[in-house]
PAMAR-84281 format. One record per residue: z, y, x of N, C-alpha, C, O in turn; residue in one letter. Coordinates in steps of 0.2 Angstrom, whole numbers, plus 5000, padded with zeros to 4 digits. Example, Ala and Ser with C-alpha at 12.3 -4.5 7.8 and 13.67 -1.06 7.14 Angstrom:
503949725066503949785062503949845066504249835071A;503549895064503649955068503950005064504050065067S;
END
This chain:
508649995043509049955046508749885047508449855043M;508849865054508649795055509149745053509749755054L;508949685050509449635048509649595054510049555054S;509249595060509349565066509349615072509049665071V;509749595077509649645083508949655085508549605085P;508849715087508149735089507849695095507249675094A;508249675100507949635105507749565103507249535105P;508149535098507949465096507349475092506849425092I;507249525087506649535083506049545088505549515086E;506149585093505549595097505349535101504749525102A;505849495103505649435107505349385102504849345104K;505549385096505249335091504449355090504049315090R;504349425089503649445088503249435095502649415094I;503549445100503249435107502949365108502449355111A;503349315105503249245106502549225102502249175103S;502349275097501749255094501149275098500549265096K;501249315104500649335108500749305115500749345120F;500749245116500849215123500349235128500449245134P;499649235125499149255130499049325131498949345137Q;499249365126499149435127499749465131499649515136E;500349445130500949475133501249435138501649465143L;501149365138501449325143502149315142502349325136G;502649305147503349295145503649365145503649405149F;504049375139504449435138505149415139505449375135V;505549445144506249425145506649465140506649525139N;507149425137507549445132508049495135508249545132I;508249485141508749525145508449595146508849645145R;507849595148507449655149507449695142507549755142A;507349665137507349695130508049725128508049775126L;508549685130509249705128509349775132509649815130E;509249775139509349825143508949895141509249945140E;508349885139507949935136508249965130508250025128S;508449915125508649935119509349985120509450025116D;509749965125510350005126510150075128510550115128A;509550085131509350145134508950185129508650235130K;508850155123508450185118507650175119507250225117G;507450125123506750115125506450055122506050025125C;506650035116506449985112506350005105506850015101L;505750005102505550025095505349965092504949925094E;505749945086505549885083505449895075505849935072V;504949875072504849875065504849805063504449765064L;505349785059505549725058504949685054504649715049Q;504849625056504249585053503549615054503049595051D;503549665058502849705059502649705067502149685068I;503049735071502849745078503449775082503949795079G;503249785088503749825093503449855099502849835100F;503749905102503549935108504149935113504649955111A;503949915119504449905124504249955130503649945132H;504649995132504450045137505050075141505550055141F;504850115146505350145151505150215153504550225154H;505650255153505550325155505750335163506350315165H;505250355167505450365174505650435175505550485171R;505950455181506250515182505750575184505850635184K;505050545185504550595186504150615180503650655181D;504450595174504050615168503550565165503250575160G;503550515169503050455166503450405162503950385164Q;503150395156503450335152502950275153502350285152T;503150225155502750165155502850115149503450095148T;502350095146502350045141502249975144501749965146I;502749935143502749865145502349825140501949785142Y;502549835134502249795128502249835122502649875120S;501649825118501649845112501249795108500649785109L;501549775102501149725098501349725091501849745089A;500849715087500949715080500649645077500149625079V;501049615073500749545070500149555066499949605063L;499649505067499049505064498949535057498449575056P;499349515053499349535046499449605045499349635039E;499749645050499849715049499449755054499549815054Y;498949725057498549765061498049805057497849785052Q;497849865060497349905057497549935051497149955046K;498249945050498549975045498950035047499350065043K;498950055053499250115055499950105059500250145061G;500150035059500850025062500850025069501350045072W;500250005072500250005080500250085082500550095087G;499850125078499850195080500550225079500750265083R;500950205074501550225073502050215078502450255080L;502050145081502450125086502250175092502750195096L;501650185094501450235099501750305098501950335103F;501750325092502050395090502750395092503050445094Y;503150335090503850335092503950335100504350365102R;503550305103503550305111503450375113503750405117V;502850405110502750475112503250525111503450565115L;503650525105504150565103504750555108505050595110C;504850485110505450475114505250505121505750525125S;504650495123504450525130504550605130504750625135S;504350635124504550705124505250725125505450765128I;505650685121506350695121506650685128507050725130E;506450635131506650615138506450665143506850675148A;505850685143505550725148505650805148505550835153G;505850825142505850905141506450935145506350985148C;506950895145507550925149507950885154508150905159D;507950815152508350775156508250765163508650765167A;507550775165507350765172507250835176507150835182Y;507250885172507150955175506450965178506351005182G;505950925176505350925178504850975174505151005169G;504250985176503751025172503550985166503450925167S;503451025161503150985155502450965156502250915153R;502150995161501450975162501450905165500850875166S;501950875167502050815171502150755166502050695168D;502250765159502350715155501750675153501250705152L;501850605154501250565153501550495151502050475152R;501050455148501250385146500750345150500150355150I;500950285153500550245157500650175154501150155152F;500050135154500150065153499550025156499050055158L;499649955157499049915159498949865154499349835150K;498249855153498049805148497549755150497049785154C;497549695149497049645152496349675150496249695144P;495849675154495249705153494849665147494449695144V;495049605145494649565140494949575133494749545129D;495449615132495849615126495549675122495349725124L;495449665115495249715111495749775110495549825108K;496349765113496849825113496549875117496849935115A;496149865121495849925125495549975121495650035122N;495149955116494850005111495350045107495250105105S;495950005106496450045102496750095106496850155103F;496950085112497250135117496750195118496950255118Y;496050175118495550235119495550275113495550335113E;495650245107495550285101496250325100496150375097A;496750305103497350345103497350405107497750455106L;496850405112496850465117496950445124496950495128G;497050385125497150365132496550375136496050365133F;496650385143496050385147496050335152496650325155K;495550295154495550245158495550275165495050315167L;496050265169496150295176496050245182496050265188V;495850185180495750135186495850065183495950045177G;495750015188495849945186496249915192496149925198T;496749865190497149835194496949765194496849735189D;496949725200496749655200497249615196497049555194P;497849635196498349595193498549525196498149505201G;499049495194499249425197498849375194498649325198K;498649375188498249315185497549345182497049305182K;497449405181496849435178496849505179497349535179R;496249535179496149605180496449645174496449625168P;496749705176497049745171496749815171496649845176L;496649845165496449915164497049955165497549945161N;496950015168497550065169497450125164496950155165C;497850135159497750185154498250235155498850225156W;498050305154498550355155498450405149497850425147E;498950425146498950475140499350535143499950535144Y;499050595143499450655146499650695139499350705135K;500350705140500650745134500650815135500950845140I;500250855131500250925131500650955126500550955120K;501150995129501651035125501551105125501351135130L;501651145119501851115113501251075109500651095110P;501451035105500950995101500751055096501151085093L;500051055094499751105090499451075084499051025084L;499751095078499551065071499251115067499451175067F;498651095063498351135058498351095052498051045051Y;498751115047498851085040498351115035498451165032C;497851075034497251105030497151065024497551045020G;496451045023496251005018496250935018495850905014G;496650905022496650825023496050795026495850735026G;495650835030495150815035494450825032493950795035G;494350855026493750855022493450925023492850935022K;493850975024493551045023493251065030493351035035S;492851125029492551155035493051185040493051185046R;493651205037494251235040494451175045494651185051Y;494551115042494851055046494351045052494551035057D;493751045051493251025056493251085062493251065068A;493351145060493451195065494051185069494051185075I;494651175066495251165069495151095074495451105080A;494951045071494850985075494450995081494550965087S;493851025080493451035086493751075092493551065097N;494151125090494451165095494951125099495151135105I;495351075095495851035099496451035095496951005097G;496551065089497151055085497150995082496650965080W;497750965081497950905077497950915070498350965068Q;497650875066497650895059498250865055498550815057L;498450905050498950885046498850905039498250935037G;499250895034499150905027499850925024500350905026I;499750965018500350975014500350935008499850935004N;500850895007500850845002500850884995500750844990S;501050944995501050984988500450984985500450994978G;499850984988499251004985498750944985498250954982G;498950894988498450834989498750764987499350754987K;498350724984498550654982498450614988498850564989I;497950614992497750574998497350615003497050665001K;497350595009496950625014496350585015496350525014S;495850625018495250585019495150555027494750515028H;495650585031495650555038496450545039496850565035L;496550515045497250515047497550575048497250615052H;498150595046498450655047499050645052499450605050M;499150685057499650675062500250715060500850705063K;500250765055500750795052500750795045500250805042M;501350785041501350795034501850845032502450835033V;501650905030502150955028502250945020501950905017D;502650985017502850985010502851055007502951105011N;502851055000502851124997503651134996503951104991D;503951175000504651184999504851214993505451214991Y;504451254990504651284984504651244978504951254973R;504251184978504151134973504151064976503651034975N;504651044979504650984983504650924978505050924973Y;504250884979504150814975504250764980503750744984N;504850734980504950684985504550614985504350594990H;504450594979504050534978503350544980503050504984T;503050604979502350614981502350624989501850604992K;502850664991502850674999502950605002502650595007H;503350565000503550505003502850455003502750425008L;502550454998501850424997501350445002501050405006E;501350515003500850545008501050525015500650505019M;501650525016501950505023501850425024501550405029V;501950385019501850315020501050295021500950255025R;500650335018499950325018499650335026499250305028Q;499950395028499650415035500050395041499850385046N;500750385040501150365045501050415051500850395056K;501250475050501050525055501550535061502050495061P;501350575065501750585071502350625069502950605071L;502350675065502950705062502850725055502250725052I;503350725051503350755044503950795043504450785046C;503950835038504450875036504850845031504650805026T;505550865031505950845025506050905021505850965023A;506350905015506450965011506951015015507350995018R;506851075014507251135017507951125015508051115009D;508351135019509151135018509351205017509451245022I;509351225011509551295009510251305008510551365008E;510651255005511351255004511651195006511351135006F;512251195009512651135012512651085007512651025009P;512751095000512751044995512151004995512250944992E;511651024997510950984997510950935002510550885002Q;511350935007511250895013511350825012510850785015L;511750795008511850725007511150695004510950645007P;510850724999510250704996509650705001509250665001E;509650765005509050775009509150725015508550695017I;509750705017509750655023509550585020509250545024L;509650575014509450505011508650505011508350455012E;508350565009507650565009507350565016506850535016Q;507650595020507450595027507450525030507050505034A;507950485028508050415030507450375028507150335031A;507250385022506650355019506050375022505550335024E;505950435024505350465027505250435034504750425037L;505850425037505850405044505550335045505450315051S;505550295040505250225041504450235042504250185045K;504150285041503450295041503250345046502650365046Y;503650375050503450435054503750425061504250395062A;503350465066503650465072504350495073504850465075G;504350555070504950595069504950635063504450655061R;505550645060505650685054505950755056506350755060V;505650805053505950875054506450895049506250895043L;507050905051507550935046507451015047507451035052L;507451045041507351115041507951155039508051165033I;508451175043509051205041508951285040508651315044P;509151305034509251375032509951395031510051455029K;510351355033511151365032511451325038511151285041C;512051345039512451315045512751245042513251245039D;512451195045512651125043512551085049512151095054V;512951025050512850985055512350925054512350895049S;511850925059511350875057511250815062511450835068L;511150755060511050705065510550715071510050745070P;510750695077510350705083509650665083509250695086E;509650615079508950575079508450615076507850595076K;508550675072508050705069507850775073508250805076Y;507150785073506950855076507150905071507250895065W;507050965073507251025068506651065067506251075072L;506551095062506051145060506351215059506851225056G;506051255063506251325063505751365058505151375060Y;505951395053505551425048505451505051505951545050S;504951515054504751575057504751635052504351625047V;505051685052505051735047504351765045503951785050P;504151755039503551785037503651795029504151785026S;503051815026503051825019503151765015503351765009G;503151705018503151645014503851605015504051555012H;504351635019504951605020505251625027504951655031G;505851605028506251615034506951585034507151565029A;507151575040507851545041508251605043508051645047T;508951605041509351655043509751635049510151675052S;509651575052509951555058509651585064509051595064L;510051595069509751625075509451565079509651515079N;509051585084508751535088509251495092509151435094P;509751535094510351495098510651445095510951395098E;510651445088510951395084510651325085510951275085W;510051325087509651265088509751225094509551165095F;510051265099510251235105509651205109509151235109G;509751145112509251105115508851055111508551015114D;508951055104508651005100507851015100507651075100R;507450965100506750975099506651015093506850995087P;506151065093506051115088505351115086504951125091V;505151125080504451135078504451205074504851215070H;504051255077503951315073503551315067502951295068L;503851325062503451325055503251385053503551435052L;502551395053502251455051502351515055502551505061G;502351575053502451635057501851655061501451615062G;501851715063501251745067501251715074501851695076S;500751715077500651685084501151725089501451705093P;501151795087501651835092502351815091502751815096I;502551805085503251785083503351715086503951705089K;502851675086502951605089503051615097503451575100Q;502651655100502651665107503351695109503651675114A;503651745105504351765107504851715106505351715110V;504751675101505251625100505251565105505751535106L;504651555108504551495112505051485118505351435118Y;505251535122505651535127506451525125506851515129P;506551545118507251545116507451475113508051465112Q;507051425112507151365110506751305113506351325117M;506951245112506651195115506051175110506051125107N;505551215110504951205106504451155108504251155114V;504351105104503951045106503351045102502851015104V;503251085097502751085092502751145088503251175087S;502151165085502051225081501451215076501051165078L;501351255071500751245067500451315066500751365068D;499851315063499451375063499351395055498851425054A;499851385051499851405044499651475043499351495039N;499951515048499851595047499151605048498851645044Y;498851585053498051595054497651575049497151605047S;497851515046497451495040497551545034497051555031M;498151565033498251615027497851675028497551705023N;497851705034497451775035496751765035496351805034V;496551705038495751685038495451695031494851705031A;495851675026495551675019495351745017494951755013K;495651795021495451865020494951895025494951955026H;494651845029494151865034494551905040494151945042C;495151885041495451925046495651865052495951815050K;495651885058495951845063496551875066496651935065S;496951835069497651855070497651905076498151935077V;497151905080497151945086496652005086496552045090Y;496352015080495852065079496252135079496752135076S;495952185081496252255081496452275074496052285070D;497152275073497352305067497252255061497252275055G;497052195062496852145057496252175053496352165047F;495752195056495252225052494752175050494652125053Q;494452185044493852145042493252155046492952205045N;493152105050492552125055491952075054491452075058I;491952035048491451995047491251995040491652025036W;490651975038490451975031490851925027491151875030S;490951935021491351895016491051825016491451775015R;490451815017490151755015490351695020490551645018E;490451715027490651665031491151695036491351655041S;491451745034491951775038492651735039492951745044G;492751705034493451665034493351615039493851595042C;492851585040492751525045492751555052493051525056Y;492351615053492351645059493051675061493251665067Q;493351695056494051725058494551665060494851675065A;494551615056494951555058494751525065495251515069L;494151525067493951495073494151545079494451515084E;494051605078494351655083495051645084495351645090Q;495451645079496151645079496351575083496751575087S;496051525081496351455083496051445091496451415095L;495551475092495251475099495751515104495951485109V;495951575102496351615106497051585106497351585112E;497351555101497951525101497951465105498451445109Q;497451425105497451355109497351375116497751345120Y;496951425118496951445125497651475127497851465133T;497951515123498651535125499151485127499451485132Y;499151435123499651375124499451325129499751285131W;498751325131498551275135498751285142498651235146A;498951345144499151355151499851385152499951445152D;500351345151501051365151501251415157501651465155P;501051405163501251455168501051525166501351575169P;500551535162500251605161500551635154500451695153L;500951595151501151615144501551685144501451725140Q;502051685149502451745149502051815151502251865148K;501451805154501051865156500651875150500551935148Y;500351825147499951835141500451865135500151915131V;501051845135501451865129501551945130501551985125Q;501651965136501752035138501152075135501252135132L;500552055137499952085135499852085127499652135124S;500052035124500052035117500552085113500352115108L;501052095116501552135113501552205115501852245112L;501152225120501152285123500652335118500552395120S;
END
């Protein structure tokens, strides 16, 4: 909770950057805040943006105070904008998911240009501007977001997943710290340790993180308190319902795809139009569930588990087709390549799905 109104805090922070941001209008901040288009981290930074009807989100300002720069806070603000863009673009405008993108302009002489490039923005042009030339940056949002939760960025499995295009994540149950920035932080739902999980989330400030599974209604108050703590350091927190409970709209939901490691008894229809992450499960089950819910992200935990036995998820009958020495890596690569290709072209998904299930 902010101790002062968000527009006032954003204006205060903006005043520290007269050369970079110029004049920031408090009325514009108030109007954007009313529309949910102002993200403020008190005493740290803010992001001011706007959602257009064609699926584009325009960032007007993004600033972090000098003492908090290069500590992940600017990236977290971008993640908040990214999540808001996904929420606004998936259903509200009835457009294609392939149209979702984030756009901004940055003076060509600012160091912030390298920050945006590191986030994945592409330089699409230069604008002469009223006072100085501006670089035009664009970030295309590819849905569903694909995550691989492995060894914290150090393992050969992680390198394979990252090279293919999967976003790296980590499970807080088995690691004390990550070696690279993790965009997703999952937890060990069978042996949940909130202190350890919260610290992993605080260190990484990920795009998404999971809260503890909600297996019984009586657990909900405690889990919501824990989720509120996690939300300080993540783009969005996933609540994982396994029983019929009412959940706050500000959270995304995790659907535990039926597998040998767990499942939810709730039907896909229960999730309505809430943003959903598919947790685990085989790629075929994920493909079947995709059109039944508002799926915005998923992970490849299943592929990782079967690869340990030198099996790929699409090999005939899950046969061991490689030597034990390096087969686990070859199996994972084949699985992740095929899954990445499958999800890369949404118009073809229904046809690929039919061939997979036939």
